[in-house]
All heavy atoms as a GROMACS GRO file, in nm:
protein
  547
    1MET      N    1  14.377  18.904  11.446
    1MET     CA    2  14.318  18.934  11.576
    1MET      C    3  14.183  19.001  11.552
    1MET      O    4  14.170  19.088  11.468
    1MET     CB    5  14.411  19.025  11.656
    1MET     CG    6  14.355  19.061  11.792
    1MET     SD    7  14.460  19.168  11.890
    1MET     CE    8  14.578  19.050  11.950
    2GLU      N    9  14.085  18.961  11.632
    2GLU     CA   10  13.952  19.020  11.621
    2GLU      C   11  13.938  19.132  11.722
    2GLU      O   12  13.992  19.127  11.832
    2GLU     CB   13  13.846  18.914  11.648
    2GLU     CG   14  13.836  18.808  11.539
    2GLU     CD   15  13.718  18.716  11.563
    2GLU    OE1   16  13.609  18.768  11.593
    2GLU    OE2   17  13.738  18.596  11.554
    3TYR      N   18  13.862  19.234  11.682
    3TYR     CA   19  13.841  19.350  11.767
    3TYR      C   20  13.693  19.371  11.792
    3TYR      O   21  13.610  19.328  11.713
    3TYR     CB   22  13.900  19.476  11.702
    3TYR     CG   23  14.050  19.474  11.695
    3TYR    CD1   24  14.117  19.429  11.581
    3TYR    CD2   25  14.126  19.518  11.802
    3TYR    CE1   26  14.255  19.427  11.576
    3TYR    CE2   27  14.265  19.517  11.798
    3TYR     CZ   28  14.328  19.472  11.684
    3TYR     OH   29  14.465  19.470  11.680
    4ILE      N   30  13.663  19.439  11.903
    4ILE     CA   31  13.526  19.478  11.933
    4ILE      C   32  13.523  19.629  11.956
    4ILE      O   33  13.627  19.692  11.978
    4ILE     CB   34  13.470  19.404  12.057
    4ILE    CG1   35  13.556  19.429  12.182
    4ILE    CG2   36  13.456  19.255  12.030
    4ILE    CD1   37  13.500  19.368  12.309
    5SER      N   38  13.403  19.685  11.950
    5SER     CA   39  13.388  19.829  11.969
    5SER      C   40  13.379  19.863  12.117
    5SER      O   41  13.366  19.775  12.203
    5SER     CB   42  13.261  19.878  11.898
    5SER     OG   43  13.147  19.825  11.963
    6ILE      N   44  13.382  19.991  12.147
    6ILE     CA   45  13.369  20.036  12.285
    6ILE      C   46  13.234  19.996  12.342
    6ILE      O   47  13.225  19.950  12.456
    6ILE     CB   48  13.390  20.189  12.294
    6ILE    CG1   49  13.538  20.219  12.279
    6ILE    CG2   50  13.337  20.245  12.424
    6ILE    CD1   51  13.573  20.364  12.290
    7SER      N   52  13.128  20.011  12.263
    7SER     CA   53  12.995  19.976  12.314
    7SER      C   54  12.983  19.826  12.341
    7SER      O   55  12.920  19.785  12.438
    7SER     CB   56  12.886  20.022  12.218
    7SER     OG   57  12.904  19.966  12.091
    8GLN      N   58  13.046  19.744  12.260
    8GLN     CA   59  13.044  19.600  12.284
    8GLN      C   60  13.123  19.564  12.409
    8GLN      O   61  13.080  19.481  12.489
    8GLN     CB   62  13.101  19.525  12.163
    8GLN     CG   63  13.012  19.532  12.041
    8GLN     CD   64  13.082  19.478  11.917
    8GLN    OE1   65  13.202  19.497  11.899
    8GLN    NE2   66  13.005  19.413  11.830
    9ALA      N   67  13.238  19.630  12.428
    9ALA     CA   68  13.318  19.605  12.548
    9ALA      C   69  13.243  19.653  12.673
    9ALA      O   70  13.248  19.589  12.778
    9ALA     CB   71  13.452  19.675  12.537
   10ALA      N   72  13.173  19.765  12.662
   10ALA     CA   73  13.096  19.818  12.775
   10ALA      C   74  12.988  19.720  12.818
   10ALA      O   75  12.968  19.695  12.938
   10ALA     CB   76  13.033  19.952  12.738
   11GLU      N   77  12.921  19.661  12.723
   11GLU     CA   78  12.817  19.562  12.754
   11GLU      C   79  12.879  19.435  12.813
   11GLU      O   80  12.828  19.380  12.911
   11GLU     CB   81  12.740  19.528  12.626
   11GLU     CG   82  12.621  19.440  12.650
   11GLU     CD   83  12.540  19.418  12.523
   11GLU    OE1   84  12.527  19.511  12.444
   11GLU    OE2   85  12.491  19.304  12.505
   12LYS      N   86  12.991  19.393  12.759
   12LYS     CA   87  13.059  19.272  12.805
   12LYS      C   88  13.110  19.288  12.949
   12LYS      O   89  13.098  19.196  13.029
   12LYS     CB   90  13.176  19.243  12.710
   12LYS     CG   91  13.260  19.123  12.747
   12LYS     CD   92  13.372  19.106  12.644
   12LYS     CE   93  13.470  18.998  12.683
   12LYS     NZ   94  13.579  18.986  12.586
   13TRP      N   95  13.166  19.406  12.982
   13TRP     CA   96  13.229  19.428  13.112
   13TRP      C   97  13.137  19.493  13.213
   13TRP      O   98  13.172  19.504  13.331
   13TRP     CB   99  13.354  19.512  13.097
   13TRP     CG  100  13.464  19.445  13.020
   13TRP    CD1  101  13.480  19.311  13.000
   13TRP    CD2  102  13.574  19.507  12.954
   13TRP    NE1  103  13.593  19.287  12.926
   13TRP    CE2  104  13.652  19.405  12.896
   13TRP    CE3  105  13.613  19.639  12.937
   13TRP    CZ2  106  13.768  19.432  12.823
   13TRP    CZ3  107  13.728  19.666  12.866
   13TRP    CH2  108  13.805  19.562  12.809
   14GLY      N  109  13.022  19.543  13.170
   14GLY     CA  110  12.927  19.605  13.263
   14GLY      C  111  12.969  19.742  13.312
   14GLY      O  112  12.939  19.779  13.424
   15ILE      N  113  13.040  19.818  13.228
   15ILE     CA  114  13.076  19.956  13.261
   15ILE      C  115  13.037  20.046  13.145
   15ILE      O  116  13.001  19.998  13.038
   15ILE     CB  117  13.226  19.970  13.295
   15ILE    CG1  118  13.314  19.921  13.181
   15ILE    CG2  119  13.260  19.896  13.423
   15ILE    CD1  120  13.464  19.939  13.206
   16THR      N  121  13.043  20.176  13.166
   16THR     CA  122  12.997  20.269  13.063
   16THR      C  123  13.098  20.283  12.949
   16THR      O  124  13.219  20.265  12.969
   16THR     CB  125  12.973  20.410  13.123
   16THR    OG1  126  13.098  20.462  13.169
   16THR    CG2  127  12.872  20.404  13.237
   17PRO      N  128  13.047  20.316  12.831
   17PRO     CA  129  13.139  20.340  12.719
   17PRO      C  130  13.238  20.452  12.747
   17PRO      O  131  13.354  20.445  12.706
   17PRO     CB  132  13.045  20.378  12.604
   17PRO     CG  133  12.914  20.314  12.640
   17PRO     CD  134  12.907  20.319  12.789
   18ARG      N  135  13.196  20.555  12.819
   18ARG     CA  136  13.286  20.665  12.851
   18ARG      C  137  13.403  20.618  12.937
   18ARG      O  138  13.517  20.659  12.917
   18ARG     CB  139  13.210  20.777  12.923
   18ARG     CG  140  13.297  20.893  12.963
   18ARG     CD  141  13.357  20.963  12.841
   18ARG     NE  142  13.450  21.066  12.886
   18ARG     CZ  143  13.567  21.090  12.830
   18ARG    NH1  144  13.605  21.022  12.724
   18ARG    NH2  145  13.645  21.184  12.876
   19ARG      N  146  13.375  20.529  13.032
   19ARG     CA  147  13.482  20.475  13.118
   19ARG      C  148  13.582  20.396  13.034
   19ARG      O  149  13.703  20.402  13.057
   19ARG     CB  150  13.421  20.388  13.228
   19ARG     CG  151  13.522  20.332  13.323
   19ARG     CD  152  13.581  20.439  13.414
   19ARG     NE  153  13.688  20.383  13.494
   19ARG     CZ  154  13.801  20.445  13.520
   19ARG    NH1  155  13.822  20.567  13.479
   19ARG    NH2  156  13.894  20.387  13.591
   20ILE      N  157  13.533  20.324  12.935
   20ILE     CA  158  13.622  20.247  12.848
   20ILE      C  159  13.708  20.340  12.764
   20ILE      O  160  13.827  20.315  12.743
   20ILE     CB  161  13.543  20.148  12.762
   20ILE    CG1  162  13.480  20.044  12.853
   20ILE    CG2  163  13.631  20.083  12.656
   20ILE    CD1  164  13.402  19.937  12.786
   21GLN      N  165  13.651  20.452  12.717
   21GLN     CA  166  13.730  20.550  12.644
   21GLN      C  167  13.845  20.602  12.731
   21GLN      O  168  13.958  20.615  12.684
   21GLN     CB  169  13.643  20.668  12.601
   21GLN     CG  170  13.547  20.635  12.490
   21GLN     CD  171  13.454  20.750  12.460
   21GLN    OE1  172  13.431  20.838  12.542
   21GLN    NE2  173  13.400  20.750  12.339
   22VAL      N  174  13.816  20.630  12.856
   22VAL     CA  175  13.919  20.678  12.949
   22VAL      C  176  14.026  20.571  12.969
   22VAL      O  177  14.146  20.600  12.966
   22VAL     CB  178  13.856  20.720  13.084
   22VAL    CG1  179  13.963  20.748  13.188
   22VAL    CG2  180  13.766  20.840  13.065
   23LEU      N  181  13.985  20.446  12.988
   23LEU     CA  182  14.081  20.336  13.006
   23LEU      C  183  14.170  20.321  12.882
   23LEU      O  184  14.291  20.297  12.895
   23LEU     CB  185  14.008  20.206  13.035
   23LEU     CG  186  13.936  20.199  13.170
   23LEU    CD1  187  13.850  20.074  13.177
   23LEU    CD2  188  14.034  20.202  13.285
   24CYS      N  189  14.113  20.336  12.764
   24CYS     CA  190  14.191  20.327  12.641
   24CYS      C  191  14.292  20.441  12.633
   24CYS      O  192  14.409  20.420  12.600
   24CYS     CB  193  14.100  20.330  12.519
   24CYS     SG  194  14.003  20.181  12.492
   25LYS      N  195  14.247  20.562  12.666
   25LYS     CA  196  14.336  20.678  12.659
   25LYS      C  197  14.451  20.666  12.759
   25LYS      O  198  14.562  20.711  12.733
   25LYS     CB  199  14.256  20.805  12.687
   25LYS     CG  200  14.335  20.930  12.663
   25LYS     CD  201  14.249  21.053  12.674
   25LYS     CE  202  14.335  21.176  12.646
   25LYS     NZ  203  14.258  21.298  12.650
   26GLN      N  204  14.427  20.601  12.872
   26GLN     CA  205  14.529  20.582  12.975
   26GLN      C  206  14.616  20.458  12.948
   26GLN      O  207  14.698  20.420  13.031
   26GLN     CB  208  14.465  20.568  13.113
   26GLN     CG  209  14.396  20.692  13.160
   26GLN     CD  210  14.321  20.672  13.291
   26GLN    OE1  211  14.295  20.559  13.333
   26GLN    NE2  212  14.284  20.780  13.355
   27ASP      N  213  14.596  20.393  12.834
   27ASP     CA  214  14.670  20.270  12.797
   27ASP      C  215  14.653  20.160  12.900
   27ASP      O  216  14.746  20.086  12.930
   27ASP     CB  217  14.819  20.299  12.776
   27ASP     CG  218  14.845  20.387  12.656
   27ASP    OD1  219  14.769  20.376  12.558
   27ASP    OD2  220  14.940  20.467  12.658
   28ARG      N  221  14.534  20.147  12.956
   28ARG     CA  222  14.508  20.044  13.056
   28ARG      C  223  14.448  19.918  12.995
   28ARG      O  224  14.431  19.819  13.065
   28ARG     CB  225  14.412  20.100  13.163
   28ARG     CG  226  14.467  20.224  13.232
   28ARG     CD  227  14.494  20.216  13.378
   28ARG     NE  228  14.433  20.113  13.454
   28ARG     CZ  229  14.323  20.128  13.529
   28ARG    NH1  230  14.260  20.243  13.534
   28ARG    NH2  231  14.277  20.028  13.599
   29ILE      N  232  14.413  19.923  12.866
   29ILE     CA  233  14.361  19.804  12.798
   29ILE      C  234  14.468  19.760  12.697
   29ILE      O  235  14.489  19.826  12.595
   29ILE     CB  236  14.227  19.832  12.727
   29ILE    CG1  237  14.123  19.880  12.829
   29ILE    CG2  238  14.178  19.708  12.654
   29ILE    CD1  239  13.991  19.921  12.769
   30PRO      N  240  14.537  19.650  12.726
   30PRO     CA  241  14.645  19.604  12.637
   30PRO      C  242  14.591  19.570  12.498
   30PRO      O  243  14.489  19.503  12.484
   30PRO     CB  244  14.697  19.477  12.706
   30PRO     CG  245  14.648  19.483  12.846
   30PRO     CD  246  14.522  19.565  12.843
   31GLY      N  247  14.659  19.620  12.397
   31GLY     CA  248  14.623  19.590  12.259
   31GLY      C  249  14.519  19.682  12.200
   31GLY      O  250  14.490  19.673  12.080
   32ALA      N  251  14.463  19.773  12.279
   32ALA     CA  252  14.364  19.867  12.226
   32ALA      C  253  14.433  19.964  12.131
   32ALA      O  254  14.543  20.012  12.160
   32ALA     CB  255  14.294  19.942  12.338
   33ALA      N  256  14.370  19.989  12.018
   33ALA     CA  257  14.430  20.076  11.917
   33ALA      C  258  14.328  20.178  11.870
   33ALA      O  259  14.209  20.148  11.858
   33ALA     CB  260  14.480  19.994  11.799
   34ARG      N  261  14.375  20.297  11.844
   34ARG     CA  262  14.287  20.402  11.795
   34ARG      C  263  14.296  20.402  11.643
   34ARG      O  264  14.404  20.415  11.586
   34ARG     CB  265  14.330  20.536  11.851
   34ARG     CG  266  14.236  20.645  11.810
   34ARG     CD  267  14.214  20.738  11.921
   34ARG     NE  268  14.106  20.826  11.883
   34ARG     CZ  269  14.060  20.921  11.958
   34ARG    NH1  270  14.112  20.938  12.076
   34ARG    NH2  271  13.963  20.997  11.920
   35ILE      N  272  14.182  20.389  11.579
   35ILE     CA  273  14.175  20.391  11.433
   35ILE      C  274  14.087  20.510  11.396
   35ILE      O  275  13.965  20.504  11.407
   35ILE     CB  276  14.117  20.259  11.378
   35ILE    CG1  277  14.201  20.141  11.424
   35ILE    CG2  278  14.108  20.265  11.226
   35ILE    CD1  279  14.142  20.006  11.395
   36GLY      N  280  14.150  20.617  11.358
   36GLY     CA  281  14.076  20.741  11.332
   36GLY      C  282  14.019  20.794  11.462
   36GLY      O  283  14.092  20.826  11.555
   37TYR      N  284  13.885  20.801  11.470
   37TYR     CA  285  13.818  20.850  11.590
   37TYR      C  286  13.762  20.736  11.674
   37TYR      O  287  13.694  20.759  11.772
   37TYR     CB  288  13.703  20.944  11.552
   37TYR     CG  289  13.750  21.070  11.487
   37TYR    CD1  290  13.736  21.091  11.351
   37TYR    CD2  291  13.810  21.170  11.562
   37TYR    CE1  292  13.780  21.207  11.291
   37TYR    CE2  293  13.854  21.287  11.504
   37TYR     CZ  294  13.839  21.305  11.368
   37TYR     OH  295  13.882  21.421  11.311
   38VAL      N  296  13.791  20.612  11.636
   38VAL     CA  297  13.730  20.495  11.700
   38VAL      C  298  13.838  20.410  11.766
   38VAL      O  299  13.946  20.391  11.712
   38VAL     CB  300  13.655  20.410  11.595
   38VAL    CG1  301  13.590  20.290  11.658
   38VAL    CG2  302  13.552  20.494  11.522
   39TRP      N  303  13.806  20.358  11.886
   39TRP     CA  304  13.896  20.265  11.953
   39TRP      C  305  13.860  20.122  11.914
   39TRP      O  306  13.743  20.085  11.912
   39TRP     CB  307  13.884  20.279  12.105
   39TRP     CG  308  13.952  20.399  12.158
   39TRP    CD1  309  13.894  20.518  12.192
   39TRP    CD2  310  14.092  20.414  12.185
   39TRP    NE1  311  13.989  20.605  12.238
   39TRP    CE2  312  14.111  20.544  12.236
   39TRP    CE3  313  14.201  20.330  12.173
   39TRP    CZ2  314  14.236  20.592  12.272
   39TRP    CZ3  315  14.325  20.378  12.211
   39TRP    CH2  316  14.342  20.508  12.259
   40ALA      N  317  13.961  20.043  11.884
   40ALA     CA  318  13.944  19.900  11.856
   40ALA      C  319  14.003  19.824  11.974
   40ALA      O  320  14.121  19.840  12.006
   40ALA     CB  321  14.013  19.862  11.726
   41ILE      N  322  13.921  19.742  12.038
   41ILE     CA  323  13.963  19.668  12.156
   41ILE      C  324  13.971  19.520  12.121
   41ILE      O  325  13.876  19.465  12.065
   41ILE     CB  326  13.862  19.691  12.271
   41ILE    CG1  327  13.855  19.841  12.302
   41ILE    CG2  328  13.900  19.612  12.394
   41ILE    CD1  329  13.740  19.880  12.389
   42PRO      N  330  14.082  19.454  12.153
   42PRO     CA  331  14.093  19.311  12.124
   42PRO      C  332  13.977  19.233  12.187
   42PRO      O  333  13.939  19.260  12.302
   42PRO     CB  334  14.226  19.270  12.184
   42PRO     CG  335  14.305  19.396  12.192
   42PRO     CD  336  14.205  19.504  12.216
   43LYS      N  337  13.922  19.140  12.113
   43LYS     CA  338  13.807  19.063  12.161
   43LYS      C  339  13.838  18.985  12.287
   43LYS      O  340  13.753  18.968  12.374
   43LYS     CB  341  13.761  18.968  12.050
   43LYS     CG  342  13.629  18.902  12.078
   43LYS     CD  343  13.581  18.823  11.957
   43LYS     CE  344  13.442  18.770  11.984
   43LYS     NZ  345  13.384  18.707  11.866
   44ASP      N  346  13.963  18.940  12.302
   44ASP     CA  347  14.000  18.860  12.419
   44ASP      C  348  14.058  18.944  12.534
   44ASP      O  349  14.107  18.888  12.632
   44ASP     CB  350  14.098  18.751  12.379
   44ASP     CG  351  14.227  18.806  12.319
   44ASP    OD1  352  14.232  18.927  12.289
   44ASP    OD2  353  14.321  18.727  12.301
   45ALA      N  354  14.052  19.077  12.523
   45ALA     CA  355  14.105  19.164  12.629
   45ALA      C  356  14.022  19.148  12.756
   45ALA      O  357  13.900  19.131  12.750
   45ALA     CB  358  14.104  19.310  12.584
   46GLU      N  359  14.089  19.152  12.869
   46GLU     CA  360  14.021  19.141  12.997
   46GLU      C  361  13.997  19.279  13.055
   46GLU      O  362  14.073  19.373  13.031
   46GLU     CB  363  14.104  19.058  13.095
   46GLU     CG  364  14.114  18.913  13.054
   46GLU     CD  365  14.182  18.829  13.159
   46GLU    OE1  366  14.187  18.870  13.276
   46GLU    OE2  367  14.231  18.721  13.123
   47LYS      N  368  13.891  19.290  13.135
   47LYS     CA  369  13.858  19.416  13.199
   47LYS      C  370  13.970  19.454  13.296
   47LYS      O  371  14.008  19.375  13.382
   47LYS     CB  372  13.726  19.401  13.275
   47LYS     CG  373  13.683  19.524  13.350
   47LYS     CD  374  13.554  19.498  13.425
   47LYS     CE  375  13.514  19.615  13.509
   47LYS     NZ  376  13.390  19.588  13.585
   48PRO      N  377  14.024  19.576  13.283
   48PRO     CA  378  14.130  19.618  13.375
   48PRO      C  379  14.076  19.637  13.516
   48PRO      O  380  13.959  19.669  13.535
   48PRO     CB  381  14.180  19.750  13.318
   48PRO     CG  382  14.097  19.782  13.201
   48PRO     CD  383  13.998  19.674  13.182
   49SER      N  384  14.162  19.620  13.614
   49SER     CA  385  14.120  19.640  13.753
   49SER      C  386  14.094  19.789  13.775
   49SER      O  387  14.151  19.876  13.709
   49SER     CB  388  14.226  19.591  13.849
   49SER     OG  389  14.345  19.664  13.830
   50ASP      N  390  14.008  19.818  13.870
   50ASP     CA  391  13.972  19.955  13.901
   50ASP      C  392  14.078  20.016  13.991
   50ASP      O  393  14.096  19.974  14.105
   50ASP     CB  394  13.836  19.957  13.971
   50ASP     CG  395  13.777  20.096  13.980
   50ASP    OD1  396  13.849  20.193  13.949
   50ASP    OD2  397  13.660  20.108  14.018
   51ALA      N  398  14.152  20.113  13.940
   51ALA     CA  399  14.262  20.173  14.014
   51ALA      C  400  14.222  20.302  14.086
   51ALA      O  401  14.306  20.369  14.143
   51ALA     CB  402  14.378  20.202  13.919
   52ARG      N  403  14.093  20.334  14.081
   52ARG     CA  404  14.048  20.456  14.148
   52ARG      C  405  14.050  20.437  14.299
   52ARG      O  406  14.035  20.325  14.349
   52ARG     CB  407  13.907  20.494  14.102
   52ARG     CG  408  13.903  20.529  13.953
   52ARG     CD  409  13.765  20.556  13.907
   52ARG     NE  410  13.688  20.431  13.911
   52ARG     CZ  411  13.558  20.423  13.884
   52ARG    NH1  412  13.491  20.529  13.853
   52ARG    NH2  413  13.497  20.307  13.888
   53VAL      N  414  14.065  20.544  14.374
   53VAL     CA  415  14.071  20.540  14.520
   53VAL      C  416  13.932  20.513  14.574
   53VAL      O  417  13.837  20.584  14.542
   53VAL     CB  418  14.125  20.673  14.577
   53VAL    CG1  419  14.119  20.673  14.727
   53VAL    CG2  420  14.265  20.698  14.527
   54LYS      N  421  13.919  20.410  14.656
   54LYS     CA  422  13.789  20.373  14.711
   54LYS      C  423  13.781  20.399  14.861
   54LYS      O  424  13.674  20.404  14.918
   54LYS     CB  425  13.760  20.226  14.685
   54LYS     CG  426  13.744  20.193  14.540
   54LYS     CD  427  13.717  20.046  14.520
   54LYS     CE  428  13.711  20.013  14.374
   54LYS     NZ  429  13.692  19.872  14.350
   55SER      N  430  13.895  20.417  14.925
   55SER     CA  431  13.898  20.431  15.071
   55SER      C  432  13.854  20.568  15.117
   55SER      O  433  13.821  20.587  15.233
   55SER     CB  434  14.039  20.404  15.123
   55SER     OG  435  14.127  20.506  15.077
   56GLY      N  436  13.854  20.666  15.027
   56GLY     CA  437  13.821  20.801  15.064
   56GLY      C  438  13.939  20.878  15.119
   56GLY      O  439  13.928  20.993  15.157
   57LYS      N  440  14.055  20.814  15.126
   57LYS     CA  441  14.175  20.878  15.176
   57LYS      C  442  14.260  20.927  15.059
   57LYS      O  443  14.322  20.849  14.991
   57LYS     CB  444  14.255  20.782  15.262
   57LYS     CG  445  14.182  20.740  15.387
   57LYS     CD  446  14.267  20.646  15.470
   57LYS     CE  447  14.190  20.604  15.594
   57LYS     NZ  448  14.264  20.511  15.676
   58TYR      N  449  14.255  21.055  15.038
   58TYR     CA  450  14.331  21.114  14.930
   58TYR      C  451  14.455  21.181  14.987
   58TYR      O  452  14.452  21.241  15.093
   58TYR     CB  453  14.247  21.217  14.855
   58TYR     CG  454  14.127  21.155  14.789
   58TYR    CD1  455  14.003  21.157  14.850
   58TYR    CD2  456  14.139  21.094  14.666
   58TYR    CE1  457  13.893  21.099  14.790
   58TYR    CE2  458  14.030  21.035  14.606
   58TYR     CZ  459  13.908  21.038  14.668
   58TYR     OH  460  13.800  20.980  14.609
   59ILE      N  461  14.562  21.173  14.916
   59ILE     CA  462  14.686  21.235  14.958
   59ILE      C  463  14.692  21.373  14.894
   59ILE      O  464  14.696  21.385  14.773
   59ILE     CB  465  14.808  21.151  14.917
   59ILE    CG1  466  14.800  21.013  14.980
   59ILE    CG2  467  14.937  21.222  14.952
   59ILE    CD1  468  14.904  20.915  14.930
   60LYS      N  469  14.689  21.475  14.977
   60LYS     CA  470  14.698  21.612  14.927
   60LYS      C  471  14.839  21.663  14.948
   60LYS      O  472  14.896  21.648  15.054
   60LYS     CB  473  14.601  21.703  15.002
   60LYS     CG  474  14.462  21.697  14.951
   60LYS     CD  475  14.382  21.809  15.016
   60LYS     CE  476  14.245  21.816  14.958
   60LYS     NZ  477  14.165  21.921  15.021
   61ASN      N  478  14.892  21.724  14.847
   61ASN     CA  479  15.024  21.785  14.856
   61ASN      C  480  15.002  21.935  14.851
   61ASN      O  481  14.987  21.993  14.744
   61ASN     CB  482  15.114  21.737  14.743
   61ASN     CG  483  15.256  21.786  14.762
   61ASN    OD1  484  15.290  21.841  14.866
   61ASN    ND2  485  15.338  21.765  14.661
   62THR      N  486  14.996  21.999  14.965
   62THR     CA  487  14.972  22.143  14.970
   62THR      C  488  15.104  22.216  14.991
   62THR      O  489  15.206  22.156  15.025
   62THR     CB  490  14.875  22.177  15.085
   62THR    OG1  491  14.937  22.140  15.209
   62THR    CG2  492  14.744  22.104  15.070
   63MET      N  493  15.099  22.345  14.975
   63MET     CA  494  15.218  22.427  14.995
   63MET      C  495  15.265  22.422  15.140
   63MET      O  496  15.382  22.425  15.169
   63MET     CB  497  15.191  22.571  14.953
   63MET     CG  498  15.166  22.585  14.803
   63MET     SD  499  15.300  22.521  14.701
   63MET     CE  500  15.421  22.646  14.727
   64GLU      N  501  15.171  22.412  15.233
   64GLU     CA  502  15.206  22.404  15.375
   64GLU      C  503  15.284  22.276  15.402
   64GLU      O  504  15.381  22.275  15.477
   64GLU     CB  505  15.082  22.410  15.462
   64GLU     CG  506  15.013  22.544  15.459
   64GLU     CD  507  14.881  22.542  15.535
   64GLU    OE1  508  14.847  22.436  15.592
   64GLU    OE2  509  14.814  22.644  15.536
   65ASP      N  510  15.240  22.164  15.343
   65ASP     CA  511  15.310  22.037  15.361
   65ASP      C  512  15.452  22.045  15.306
   65ASP      O  513  15.546  21.992  15.363
   65ASP     CB  514  15.235  21.924  15.292
   65ASP     CG  515  15.101  21.894  15.358
   65ASP    OD1  516  15.082  21.934  15.475
   65ASP    OD2  517  15.015  21.832  15.292
   66ALA      N  518  15.469  22.114  15.194
   66ALA     CA  519  15.601  22.124  15.131
   66ALA      C  520  15.695  22.206  15.219
   66ALA      O  521  15.814  22.179  15.225
   66ALA     CB  522  15.588  22.187  14.994
   67GLY      N  523  15.641  22.305  15.291
   67GLY     CA  524  15.723  22.389  15.377
   67GLY      C  525  15.766  22.316  15.503
   67GLY      O  526  15.867  22.350  15.564
   68ASN      N  527  15.692  22.215  15.544
   68ASN     CA  528  15.723  22.140  15.666
   68ASN      C  529  15.816  22.023  15.641
   68ASN      O  530  15.843  21.945  15.730
   68ASN     CB  531  15.594  22.090  15.732
   68ASN     CG  532  15.509  22.204  15.781
   68ASN    OD1  533  15.558  22.311  15.813
   68ASN    ND2  534  15.378  22.179  15.789
   69ALA      N  535  15.866  22.008  15.521
   69ALA     CA  536  15.948  21.892  15.486
   69ALA      C  537  16.095  21.913  15.522
   69ALA      O  538  16.180  21.838  15.480
   69ALA     CB  539  15.934  21.863  15.336
   70ASP      N  540  16.124  22.011  15.601
   70ASP     CA  541  16.264  22.041  15.637
   70ASP      C  542  16.326  21.925  15.700
   70ASP      O  543  16.353  21.866  15.779
   70ASP     CB  544  16.273  22.164  15.726
   70ASP     CG  545  16.225  22.287  15.651
   70ASP    OD1  546  16.241  22.294  15.529
   70ASP    OD2  547  16.176  22.378  15.718
   0.00000   0.00000   0.00000
């Protein structure tokens, strides 16, 4: 299997190298492996979908909400 670096994947997918590091750490890129301090990403890996909240609607779990759950 051939691997590419984070910077190569960033250029290929059009996102920042830091974002790819986060995706690797979250196990969102199948087959990505950490070799020492470097991530190795399979050459044929596809860009993961963006799972971040885009609607602006965040679910907050506050202490007040927990008290009203009776």
